[in-house]
All heavy atoms as a GROMACS GRO file, in nm:
protein
  532
    1MET      N    1  -0.136   3.327  -4.351
    1MET     CA    2  -0.067   3.258  -4.457
    1MET      C    3  -0.065   3.108  -4.438
    1MET      O    4   0.004   3.064  -4.355
    1MET     CB    5   0.072   3.315  -4.467
    1MET     CG    6   0.079   3.458  -4.501
    1MET     SD    7   0.241   3.522  -4.531
    1MET     CE    8   0.206   3.692  -4.521
    2THR      N    9  -0.146   3.049  -4.515
    2THR     CA   10  -0.154   2.906  -4.503
    2THR      C   11  -0.026   2.833  -4.527
    2THR      O   12   0.050   2.871  -4.622
    2THR     CB   13  -0.266   2.858  -4.603
    2THR    OG1   14  -0.381   2.928  -4.594
    2THR    CG2   15  -0.292   2.702  -4.591
    3GLY      N   16   0.005   2.736  -4.440
    3GLY     CA   17   0.117   2.654  -4.459
    3GLY      C   18   0.236   2.712  -4.388
    3GLY      O   19   0.344   2.636  -4.377
    4CYS      N   20   0.236   2.824  -4.333
    4CYS     CA   21   0.353   2.874  -4.260
    4CYS      C   22   0.347   2.834  -4.109
    4CYS      O   23   0.238   2.851  -4.050
    4CYS     CB   24   0.353   3.028  -4.259
    4CYS     SG   25   0.378   3.098  -4.424
    5HIS      N   26   0.446   2.777  -4.060
    5HIS     CA   27   0.455   2.738  -3.925
    5HIS      C   28   0.597   2.735  -3.881
    5HIS      O   29   0.684   2.732  -3.957
    5HIS     CB   30   0.389   2.596  -3.905
    5HIS     CG   31   0.457   2.490  -3.983
    5HIS    ND1   32   0.445   2.469  -4.121
    5HIS    CD2   33   0.554   2.399  -3.945
    5HIS    CE1   34   0.515   2.372  -4.158
    5HIS    NE2   35   0.587   2.327  -4.057
    6GLY      N   36   0.616   2.729  -3.751
    6GLY     CA   37   0.754   2.726  -3.697
    6GLY      C   38   0.750   2.731  -3.545
    6GLY      O   39   0.648   2.721  -3.486
    7SER      N   40   0.870   2.744  -3.496
    7SER     CA   41   0.876   2.751  -3.346
    7SER      C   42   0.822   2.891  -3.299
    7SER      O   43   0.841   2.992  -3.360
    7SER     CB   44   1.014   2.733  -3.293
    7SER     OG   45   1.102   2.827  -3.357
    8VAL      N   46   0.757   2.894  -3.182
    8VAL     CA   47   0.698   3.017  -3.127
    8VAL      C   48   0.747   3.024  -2.986
    8VAL      O   49   0.746   2.932  -2.912
    8VAL     CB   50   0.545   3.013  -3.134
    8VAL    CG1   51   0.488   3.132  -3.076
    8VAL    CG2   52   0.495   2.997  -3.282
    9THR      N   53   0.786   3.147  -2.948
    9THR     CA   54   0.830   3.186  -2.811
    9THR      C   55   0.706   3.195  -2.728
    9THR      O   56   0.590   3.212  -2.775
    9THR     CB   57   0.909   3.303  -2.801
    9THR    OG1   58   0.831   3.416  -2.841
    9THR    CG2   59   1.037   3.294  -2.898
   10SER      N   60   0.721   3.207  -2.595
   10SER     CA   61   0.604   3.226  -2.508
   10SER      C   62   0.541   3.358  -2.532
   10SER      O   63   0.422   3.375  -2.505
   10SER     CB   64   0.648   3.216  -2.364
   10SER     OG   65   0.748   3.312  -2.330
   11GLY      N   66   0.609   3.452  -2.588
   11GLY     CA   67   0.552   3.589  -2.621
   11GLY      C   68   0.472   3.579  -2.748
   11GLY      O   69   0.413   3.680  -2.787
   12GLY      N   70   0.465   3.469  -2.824
   12GLY     CA   71   0.390   3.459  -2.945
   12GLY      C   72   0.466   3.498  -3.064
   12GLY      O   73   0.414   3.484  -3.180
   13GLN      N   74   0.594   3.529  -3.054
   13GLN     CA   75   0.673   3.571  -3.179
   13GLN      C   76   0.749   3.442  -3.225
   13GLN      O   77   0.801   3.373  -3.144
   13GLN     CB   78   0.764   3.684  -3.152
   13GLN     CG   79   0.695   3.815  -3.134
   13GLN     CD   80   0.795   3.922  -3.123
   13GLN    OE1   81   0.912   3.907  -3.093
   13GLN    NE2   82   0.750   4.044  -3.150
   14ALA      N   83   0.769   3.437  -3.350
   14ALA     CA   84   0.853   3.325  -3.402
   14ALA      C   85   0.994   3.350  -3.370
   14ALA      O   86   1.036   3.466  -3.374
   14ALA     CB   87   0.836   3.318  -3.559
   15ARG      N   88   1.066   3.251  -3.329
   15ARG     CA   89   1.214   3.273  -3.305
   15ARG      C   90   1.286   3.291  -3.426
   15ARG      O   91   1.248   3.238  -3.538
   15ARG     CB   92   1.259   3.148  -3.231
   15ARG     CG   93   1.203   3.136  -3.097
   15ARG     CD   94   1.244   3.010  -3.024
   15ARG     NE   95   1.393   2.994  -3.042
   15ARG     CZ   96   1.454   2.873  -3.016
   15ARG    NH1   97   1.382   2.772  -2.967
   15ARG    NH2   98   1.579   2.860  -3.032
   16ALA      N   99   1.388   3.364  -3.424
   16ALA     CA  100   1.477   3.390  -3.536
   16ALA      C  101   1.542   3.254  -3.592
   16ALA      O  102   1.560   3.237  -3.702
   16ALA     CB  103   1.589   3.487  -3.507
   17MET      N  104   1.580   3.170  -3.492
   17MET     CA  105   1.644   3.045  -3.533
   17MET      C  106   1.605   2.935  -3.440
   17MET      O  107   1.606   2.950  -3.322
   17MET     CB  108   1.791   3.072  -3.524
   17MET     CG  109   1.874   2.942  -3.564
   17MET     SD  110   2.048   2.974  -3.580
   17MET     CE  111   2.099   3.075  -3.442
   18ARG      N  112   1.569   2.819  -3.490
   18ARG     CA  113   1.548   2.700  -3.415
   18ARG      C  114   1.691   2.645  -3.391
   18ARG      O  115   1.767   2.623  -3.487
   18ARG     CB  116   1.464   2.604  -3.493
   18ARG     CG  117   1.443   2.474  -3.421
   18ARG     CD  118   1.360   2.372  -3.501
   18ARG     NE  119   1.229   2.436  -3.525
   18ARG     CZ  120   1.152   2.398  -3.626
   18ARG    NH1  121   1.184   2.303  -3.702
   18ARG    NH2  122   1.036   2.460  -3.644
   19MET      N  123   1.723   2.621  -3.263
   19MET     CA  124   1.856   2.562  -3.235
   19MET      C  125   1.854   2.409  -3.267
   19MET      O  126   1.850   2.328  -3.174
   19MET     CB  127   1.887   2.585  -3.089
   19MET     CG  128   1.902   2.734  -3.051
   19MET     SD  129   2.020   2.825  -3.166
   19MET     CE  130   2.169   2.778  -3.086
   20ASP      N  131   1.864   2.384  -3.390
   20ASP     CA  132   1.863   2.242  -3.439
   20ASP      C  133   2.000   2.188  -3.426
   20ASP      O  134   2.094   2.236  -3.485
   20ASP     CB  135   1.817   2.246  -3.582
   20ASP     CG  136   1.798   2.107  -3.644
   20ASP    OD1  137   1.839   2.016  -3.584
   20ASP    OD2  138   1.741   2.104  -3.750
   21PRO      N  139   2.006   2.078  -3.349
   21PRO     CA  140   2.147   2.019  -3.333
   21PRO      C  141   2.210   1.970  -3.461
   21PRO      O  142   2.333   1.953  -3.470
   21PRO     CB  143   2.127   1.909  -3.232
   21PRO     CG  144   1.983   1.881  -3.231
   21PRO     CD  145   1.915   2.007  -3.278
   22ASP      N  146   2.127   1.940  -3.565
   22ASP     CA  147   2.181   1.899  -3.690
   22ASP      C  148   2.225   2.007  -3.783
   22ASP      O  149   2.280   1.989  -3.882
   22ASP     CB  150   2.070   1.812  -3.760
   22ASP     CG  151   2.030   1.682  -3.690
   22ASP    OD1  152   2.126   1.627  -3.619
   22ASP    OD2  153   1.919   1.643  -3.695
   23MET      N  154   2.192   2.135  -3.741
   23MET     CA  155   2.224   2.253  -3.823
   23MET      C  156   2.372   2.274  -3.803
   23MET      O  157   2.425   2.282  -3.686
   23MET     CB  158   2.146   2.372  -3.786
   23MET     CG  159   2.174   2.489  -3.871
   23MET     SD  160   2.082   2.640  -3.820
   23MET     CE  161   1.918   2.592  -3.843
   24PRO      N  162   2.452   2.288  -3.903
   24PRO     CA  163   2.596   2.315  -3.899
   24PRO      C  164   2.622   2.442  -3.809
   24PRO      O  165   2.545   2.545  -3.809
   24PRO     CB  166   2.643   2.333  -4.034
   24PRO     CG  167   2.541   2.268  -4.122
   24PRO     CD  168   2.415   2.281  -4.050
   25ALA      N  169   2.730   2.438  -3.742
   25ALA     CA  170   2.766   2.547  -3.650
   25ALA      C  171   2.776   2.684  -3.726
   25ALA      O  172   2.741   2.786  -3.670
   25ALA     CB  173   2.890   2.521  -3.573
   26ASP      N  174   2.825   2.674  -3.846
   26ASP     CA  175   2.840   2.801  -3.922
   26ASP      C  176   2.704   2.871  -3.952
   26ASP      O  177   2.691   2.986  -3.953
   26ASP     CB  178   2.921   2.782  -4.050
   26ASP     CG  179   2.872   2.687  -4.146
   26ASP    OD1  180   2.792   2.598  -4.104
   26ASP    OD2  181   2.910   2.696  -4.262
   27LEU      N  182   2.603   2.782  -3.972
   27LEU     CA  183   2.470   2.840  -4.000
   27LEU      C  184   2.409   2.897  -3.863
   27LEU      O  185   2.341   2.990  -3.864
   27LEU     CB  186   2.379   2.730  -4.061
   27LEU     CG  187   2.406   2.699  -4.194
   27LEU    CD1  188   2.308   2.593  -4.248
   27LEU    CD2  189   2.412   2.813  -4.291
   28ARG      N  190   2.432   2.823  -3.755
   28ARG     CA  191   2.382   2.872  -3.628
   28ARG      C  192   2.449   3.008  -3.593
   28ARG      O  193   2.384   3.093  -3.542
   28ARG     CB  194   2.406   2.772  -3.519
   28ARG     CG  195   2.324   2.651  -3.524
   28ARG     CD  196   2.328   2.565  -3.391
   28ARG     NE  197   2.469   2.540  -3.347
   28ARG     CZ  198   2.537   2.431  -3.365
   28ARG    NH1  199   2.489   2.341  -3.440
   28ARG    NH2  200   2.661   2.420  -3.324
   29ALA      N  201   2.574   3.022  -3.630
   29ALA     CA  202   2.646   3.145  -3.613
   29ALA      C  203   2.586   3.266  -3.688
   29ALA      O  204   2.603   3.383  -3.655
   29ALA     CB  205   2.788   3.129  -3.641
   30CYS      N  206   2.520   3.237  -3.799
   30CYS     CA  207   2.457   3.338  -3.881
   30CYS      C  208   2.336   3.410  -3.811
   30CYS      O  209   2.300   3.522  -3.854
   30CYS     CB  210   2.407   3.275  -4.015
   30CYS     SG  211   2.539   3.234  -4.128
   31GLY      N  212   2.287   3.348  -3.713
   31GLY     CA  213   2.164   3.400  -3.646
   31GLY      C  214   2.184   3.546  -3.599
   31GLY      O  215   2.102   3.628  -3.628
   32ALA      N  216   2.297   3.576  -3.540
   32ALA     CA  217   2.319   3.720  -3.493
   32ALA      C  218   2.334   3.812  -3.602
   32ALA      O  219   2.278   3.923  -3.599
   32ALA     CB  220   2.445   3.723  -3.400
   33LEU      N  221   2.398   3.770  -3.710
   33LEU     CA  222   2.413   3.853  -3.833
   33LEU      C  223   2.279   3.884  -3.901
   33LEU      O  224   2.247   3.993  -3.925
   33LEU     CB  225   2.511   3.791  -3.927
   33LEU     CG  226   2.531   3.871  -4.062
   33LEU    CD1  227   2.589   4.003  -4.035
   33LEU    CD2  228   2.622   3.789  -4.155
   34ILE      N  229   2.202   3.779  -3.912
   34ILE     CA  230   2.067   3.792  -3.977
   34ILE      C  231   1.980   3.879  -3.887
   34ILE      O  232   1.912   3.964  -3.945
   34ILE     CB  233   2.004   3.648  -4.000
   34ILE    CG1  234   2.077   3.563  -4.095
   34ILE    CG2  235   1.856   3.663  -4.044
   34ILE    CD1  236   2.077   3.606  -4.238
   35ASP      N  237   1.983   3.861  -3.762
   35ASP     CA  238   1.895   3.938  -3.675
   35ASP      C  239   1.935   4.080  -3.679
   35ASP      O  240   1.846   4.169  -3.649
   35ASP     CB  241   1.905   3.886  -3.530
   35ASP     CG  242   1.807   3.775  -3.499
   35ASP    OD1  243   1.721   3.747  -3.586
   35ASP    OD2  244   1.823   3.717  -3.392
   36ALA      N  245   2.055   4.121  -3.696
   36ALA     CA  246   2.104   4.259  -3.693
   36ALA      C  247   2.070   4.334  -3.827
   36ALA      O  248   2.076   4.460  -3.829
   36ALA     CB  249   2.256   4.266  -3.678
   37MET      N  250   2.031   4.270  -3.930
   37MET     CA  251   2.000   4.328  -4.060
   37MET      C  252   1.870   4.404  -4.050
   37MET      O  253   1.765   4.354  -3.990
   37MET     CB  254   1.983   4.232  -4.165
   37MET     CG  255   2.111   4.149  -4.198
   37MET     SD  256   2.090   4.019  -4.313
   37MET     CE  257   2.100   4.118  -4.465
   38PRO      N  258   1.864   4.535  -4.094
   38PRO     CA  259   1.743   4.609  -4.082
   38PRO      C  260   1.632   4.574  -4.173
   38PRO      O  261   1.514   4.598  -4.150
   38PRO     CB  262   1.790   4.759  -4.110
   38PRO     CG  263   1.909   4.733  -4.199
   38PRO     CD  264   1.974   4.609  -4.150
   39ASP      N  265   1.665   4.516  -4.285
   39ASP     CA  266   1.570   4.473  -4.388
   39ASP      C  267   1.532   4.328  -4.362
   39ASP      O  268   1.602   4.248  -4.302
   39ASP     CB  269   1.625   4.483  -4.530
   39ASP     CG  270   1.650   4.633  -4.569
   39ASP    OD1  271   1.573   4.714  -4.529
   39ASP    OD2  272   1.760   4.654  -4.632
   40PRO      N  273   1.404   4.294  -4.411
   40PRO     CA  274   1.366   4.145  -4.387
   40PRO      C  275   1.462   4.049  -4.458
   40PRO      O  276   1.509   4.080  -4.568
   40PRO     CB  277   1.225   4.141  -4.457
   40PRO     CG  278   1.178   4.288  -4.460
   40PRO     CD  279   1.301   4.370  -4.478
   41ALA      N  280   1.502   3.952  -4.386
   41ALA     CA  281   1.600   3.853  -4.432
   41ALA      C  282   1.556   3.709  -4.391
   41ALA      O  283   1.516   3.692  -4.279
   41ALA     CB  284   1.738   3.888  -4.388
   42LEU      N  285   1.564   3.622  -4.487
   42LEU     CA  286   1.541   3.479  -4.456
   42LEU      C  287   1.660   3.398  -4.504
   42LEU      O  288   1.718   3.428  -4.607
   42LEU     CB  289   1.417   3.426  -4.534
   42LEU     CG  290   1.284   3.497  -4.506
   42LEU    CD1  291   1.181   3.447  -4.613
   42LEU    CD2  292   1.240   3.472  -4.364
   43LEU      N  293   1.691   3.289  -4.434
   43LEU     CA  294   1.784   3.196  -4.474
   43LEU      C  295   1.707   3.061  -4.504
   43LEU      O  296   1.639   3.012  -4.414
   43LEU     CB  297   1.894   3.167  -4.368
   43LEU     CG  298   1.996   3.066  -4.403
   43LEU    CD1  299   2.080   3.122  -4.529
   43LEU    CD2  300   2.088   3.042  -4.288
   44VAL      N  301   1.717   3.018  -4.630
   44VAL     CA  302   1.637   2.911  -4.670
   44VAL      C  303   1.728   2.784  -4.701
   44VAL      O  304   1.834   2.802  -4.761
   44VAL     CB  305   1.552   2.938  -4.791
   44VAL    CG1  306   1.473   2.822  -4.842
   44VAL    CG2  307   1.460   3.059  -4.760
   45SER      N  308   1.688   2.666  -4.653
   45SER     CA  309   1.776   2.544  -4.673
   45SER      C  310   1.759   2.491  -4.815
   45SER      O  311   1.675   2.536  -4.893
   45SER     CB  312   1.727   2.432  -4.577
   45SER     OG  313   1.606   2.376  -4.618
   46ALA      N  314   1.849   2.398  -4.852
   46ALA     CA  315   1.844   2.334  -4.980
   46ALA      C  316   1.709   2.262  -5.001
   46ALA      O  317   1.658   2.243  -5.112
   46ALA     CB  318   1.953   2.232  -4.998
   47GLU      N  319   1.644   2.226  -4.889
   47GLU     CA  320   1.513   2.160  -4.892
   47GLU      C  321   1.396   2.264  -4.899
   47GLU      O  322   1.284   2.230  -4.886
   47GLU     CB  323   1.486   2.069  -4.771
   47GLU     CG  324   1.580   1.944  -4.770
   47GLU     CD  325   1.723   1.980  -4.727
   47GLU    OE1  326   1.740   2.079  -4.645
   47GLU    OE2  327   1.814   1.912  -4.763
   48ARG      N  328   1.433   2.387  -4.910
   48ARG     CA  329   1.340   2.500  -4.920
   48ARG      C  330   1.262   2.535  -4.791
   48ARG      O  331   1.152   2.582  -4.796
   48ARG     CB  332   1.244   2.485  -5.041
   48ARG     CG  333   1.318   2.470  -5.177
   48ARG     CD  334   1.221   2.465  -5.290
   48ARG     NE  335   1.297   2.444  -5.409
   48ARG     CZ  336   1.278   2.356  -5.501
   48ARG    NH1  337   1.183   2.267  -5.488
   48ARG    NH2  338   1.353   2.349  -5.607
   49ARG      N  339   1.314   2.490  -4.676
   49ARG     CA  340   1.260   2.530  -4.549
   49ARG      C  341   1.331   2.644  -4.491
   49ARG      O  342   1.451   2.663  -4.510
   49ARG     CB  343   1.266   2.411  -4.451
   49ARG     CG  344   1.189   2.298  -4.492
   49ARG     CD  345   1.115   2.229  -4.373
   49ARG     NE  346   1.022   2.128  -4.424
   49ARG     CZ  347   0.895   2.144  -4.430
   49ARG    NH1  348   0.840   2.248  -4.389
   49ARG    NH2  349   0.822   2.045  -4.466
   50ILE      N  350   1.256   2.736  -4.428
   50ILE     CA  351   1.316   2.857  -4.366
   50ILE      C  352   1.388   2.817  -4.241
   50ILE      O  353   1.327   2.760  -4.153
   50ILE     CB  354   1.203   2.957  -4.339
   50ILE    CG1  355   1.143   3.000  -4.471
   50ILE    CG2  356   1.261   3.083  -4.269
   50ILE    CD1  357   1.021   3.088  -4.455
   51LEU      N  358   1.514   2.849  -4.243
   51LEU     CA  359   1.600   2.815  -4.123
   51LEU      C  360   1.610   2.934  -4.026
   51LEU      O  361   1.614   2.916  -3.910
   51LEU     CB  362   1.739   2.781  -4.165
   51LEU     CG  363   1.754   2.659  -4.258
   51LEU    CD1  364   1.894   2.643  -4.305
   51LEU    CD2  365   1.709   2.532  -4.191
   52LEU      N  366   1.617   3.053  -4.082
   52LEU     CA  367   1.630   3.181  -4.005
   52LEU      C  368   1.543   3.282  -4.058
   52LEU      O  369   1.521   3.293  -4.176
   52LEU     CB  370   1.774   3.229  -4.013
   52LEU     CG  371   1.892   3.140  -3.976
   52LEU    CD1  372   2.026   3.205  -4.010
   52LEU    CD2  373   1.887   3.109  -3.828
   53ALA      N  374   1.482   3.361  -3.969
   53ALA     CA  375   1.398   3.478  -4.014
   53ALA      C  376   1.431   3.591  -3.910
   53ALA      O  377   1.421   3.570  -3.790
   53ALA     CB  378   1.258   3.447  -4.007
   54ASN      N  379   1.472   3.702  -3.959
   54ASN     CA  380   1.508   3.808  -3.869
   54ASN      C  381   1.379   3.882  -3.825
   54ASN      O  382   1.270   3.862  -3.881
   54ASN     CB  383   1.610   3.908  -3.936
   54ASN     CG  384   1.557   3.991  -4.044
   54ASN    OD1  385   1.448   3.976  -4.085
   54ASN    ND2  386   1.637   4.088  -4.082
   55PRO      N  387   1.386   3.974  -3.728
   55PRO     CA  388   1.276   4.044  -3.673
   55PRO      C  389   1.196   4.120  -3.784
   55PRO      O  390   1.075   4.119  -3.782
   55PRO     CB  391   1.333   4.143  -3.568
   55PRO     CG  392   1.452   4.070  -3.520
   55PRO     CD  393   1.511   4.010  -3.644
   56ALA      N  394   1.270   4.182  -3.876
   56ALA     CA  395   1.198   4.256  -3.985
   56ALA      C  396   1.116   4.157  -4.070
   56ALA      O  397   1.002   4.195  -4.115
   56ALA     CB  398   1.295   4.333  -4.075
   57ALA      N  399   1.164   4.047  -4.094
   57ALA     CA  400   1.090   3.938  -4.176
   57ALA      C  401   0.971   3.900  -4.102
   57ALA      O  402   0.865   3.875  -4.157
   57ALA     CB  403   1.175   3.824  -4.219
   58ARG      N  404   0.985   3.867  -3.968
   58ARG     CA  405   0.873   3.822  -3.880
   58ARG      C  406   0.768   3.927  -3.884
   58ARG      O  407   0.644   3.901  -3.887
   58ARG     CB  408   0.921   3.784  -3.744
   58ARG     CG  409   1.016   3.662  -3.745
   58ARG     CD  410   1.036   3.603  -3.610
   58ARG     NE  411   1.085   3.703  -3.506
   58ARG     CZ  412   1.213   3.735  -3.487
   58ARG    NH1  413   1.310   3.671  -3.550
   58ARG    NH2  414   1.236   3.827  -3.390
   59GLU      N  415   0.799   4.056  -3.879
   59GLU     CA  416   0.712   4.166  -3.877
   59GLU      C  417   0.637   4.176  -4.007
   59GLU      O  418   0.511   4.192  -4.015
   59GLU     CB  419   0.775   4.292  -3.844
   59GLU     CG  420   0.681   4.409  -3.827
   59GLU     CD  421   0.749   4.541  -3.794
   59GLU    OE1  422   0.857   4.542  -3.733
   59GLU    OE2  423   0.700   4.646  -3.834
   60LEU      N  424   0.712   4.167  -4.123
   60LEU     CA  425   0.652   4.173  -4.250
   60LEU      C  426   0.551   4.056  -4.275
   60LEU      O  427   0.438   4.086  -4.324
   60LEU     CB  428   0.757   4.171  -4.352
   60LEU     CG  429   0.712   4.159  -4.496
   60LEU    CD1  430   0.656   4.302  -4.543
   60LEU    CD2  431   0.839   4.138  -4.591
   61PHE      N  432   0.584   3.942  -4.239
   61PHE     CA  433   0.497   3.829  -4.271
   61PHE      C  434   0.396   3.802  -4.164
   61PHE      O  435   0.291   3.741  -4.191
   61PHE     CB  436   0.581   3.696  -4.288
   61PHE     CG  437   0.657   3.703  -4.418
   61PHE    CD1  438   0.794   3.738  -4.421
   61PHE    CD2  439   0.597   3.666  -4.533
   61PHE    CE1  440   0.865   3.743  -4.536
   61PHE    CE2  441   0.668   3.673  -4.652
   61PHE     CZ  442   0.807   3.713  -4.654
   62ALA      N  443   0.413   3.851  -4.045
   62ALA     CA  444   0.319   3.835  -3.936
   62ALA      C  445   0.273   3.691  -3.922
   62ALA      O  446   0.155   3.664  -3.896
   62ALA     CB  447   0.195   3.930  -3.959
   63ALA      N  448   0.358   3.601  -3.933
   63ALA     CA  449   0.332   3.457  -3.922
   63ALA      C  450   0.462   3.385  -3.883
   63ALA      O  451   0.567   3.430  -3.915
   63ALA     CB  452   0.280   3.402  -4.056
   64PRO      N  453   0.450   3.276  -3.806
   64PRO     CA  454   0.568   3.200  -3.773
   64PRO      C  455   0.640   3.152  -3.908
   64PRO      O  456   0.566   3.099  -3.989
   64PRO     CB  457   0.518   3.086  -3.688
   64PRO     CG  458   0.392   3.134  -3.634
   64PRO     CD  459   0.335   3.225  -3.739
   65LEU      N  460   0.766   3.169  -3.913
   65LEU     CA  461   0.831   3.130  -4.046
   65LEU      C  462   0.926   3.012  -4.030
   65LEU      O  463   0.934   2.937  -4.123
   65LEU     CB  464   0.912   3.252  -4.094
   65LEU     CG  465   0.831   3.371  -4.126
   65LEU    CD1  466   0.921   3.500  -4.157
   65LEU    CD2  467   0.744   3.344  -4.252
   66VAL      N  468   0.997   3.004  -3.915
   66VAL     CA  469   1.106   2.905  -3.901
   66VAL      C  470   1.040   2.765  -3.917
   66VAL      O  471   0.952   2.730  -3.845
   66VAL     CB  472   1.181   2.920  -3.774
   66VAL    CG1  473   1.280   2.809  -3.750
   66VAL    CG2  474   1.250   3.053  -3.763
   67GLY      N  475   1.099   2.685  -4.007
   67GLY     CA  476   1.051   2.550  -4.037
   67GLY      C  477   0.949   2.542  -4.143
   67GLY      O  478   0.926   2.436  -4.199
   68ALA      N  479   0.898   2.652  -4.187
   68ALA     CA  480   0.796   2.646  -4.292
   68ALA      C  481   0.863   2.642  -4.427
   68ALA      O  482   0.973   2.662  -4.443
   68ALA     CB  483   0.710   2.780  -4.284
   69LEU      N  484   0.790   2.582  -4.525
   69LEU     CA  485   0.830   2.584  -4.661
   69LEU      C  486   0.832   2.724  -4.713
   69LEU      O  487   0.731   2.788  -4.701
   69LEU     CB  488   0.745   2.491  -4.749
   69LEU     CG  489   0.761   2.348  -4.733
   69LEU    CD1  490   0.653   2.271  -4.811
   69LEU    CD2  491   0.900   2.300  -4.783
   70ALA      N  492   0.941   2.770  -4.767
   70ALA     CA  493   0.944   2.904  -4.824
   70ALA      C  494   0.840   2.926  -4.928
   70ALA      O  495   0.782   3.042  -4.930
   70ALA     CB  496   1.080   2.932  -4.882
   71SER      N  497   0.809   2.833  -5.009
   71SER     CA  498   0.707   2.850  -5.109
   71SER      C  499   0.569   2.872  -5.053
   71SER      O  500   0.487   2.939  -5.118
   71SER     CB  501   0.705   2.734  -5.206
   71SER     OG  502   0.672   2.614  -5.135
   72ALA      N  503   0.546   2.831  -4.939
   72ALA     CA  504   0.416   2.848  -4.870
   72ALA      C  505   0.401   2.991  -4.815
   72ALA      O  506   0.290   3.037  -4.804
   72ALA     CB  507   0.387   2.739  -4.764
   73CYS      N  508   0.511   3.051  -4.785
   73CYS     CA  509   0.507   3.186  -4.724
   73CYS      C  510   0.531   3.299  -4.818
   73CYS      O  511   0.495   3.408  -4.791
   73CYS     CB  512   0.614   3.189  -4.616
   73CYS     SG  513   0.587   3.075  -4.479
   74LEU      N  514   0.597   3.266  -4.929
   74LEU     CA  515   0.637   3.372  -5.021
   74LEU      C  516   0.549   3.372  -5.150
   74LEU      O  517   0.599   3.390  -5.257
   74LEU     CB  518   0.782   3.355  -5.058
   74LEU     CG  519   0.878   3.360  -4.945
   74LEU    CD1  520   1.026   3.329  -4.994
   74LEU    CD2  521   0.877   3.495  -4.886
   75ARG      N  522   0.423   3.356  -5.132
   75ARG     CA  523   0.328   3.362  -5.249
   75ARG      C  524   0.277   3.502  -5.262
   75ARG      O  525   0.263   3.577  -5.180
   75ARG     CB  526   0.210   3.266  -5.225
   75ARG     CG  527   0.261   3.131  -5.228
   75ARG     CD  528   0.141   3.038  -5.200
   75ARG     NE  529   0.203   2.908  -5.180
   75ARG     CZ  530   0.140   2.795  -5.209
   75ARG    NH1  531   0.021   2.794  -5.256
   75ARG    NH2  532   0.199   2.682  -5.186
   0.00000   0.00000   0.00000
């Protein structure tokens, strides 16, 4: 999927959440909740960048998502 990029762990999987110090604490706290959801889930910023992607979303898209523009990944 062209245009999708984000942080990648050493195992090659995109992380659910980039620990961005500028991200509000309440959004960082959403990481555990998003990860626990069985269905694919993304949290997208007002700037249309993917902030969080749970394991089901990472499996569905098979591409790093965190940090990518949502429009580039959801075509």
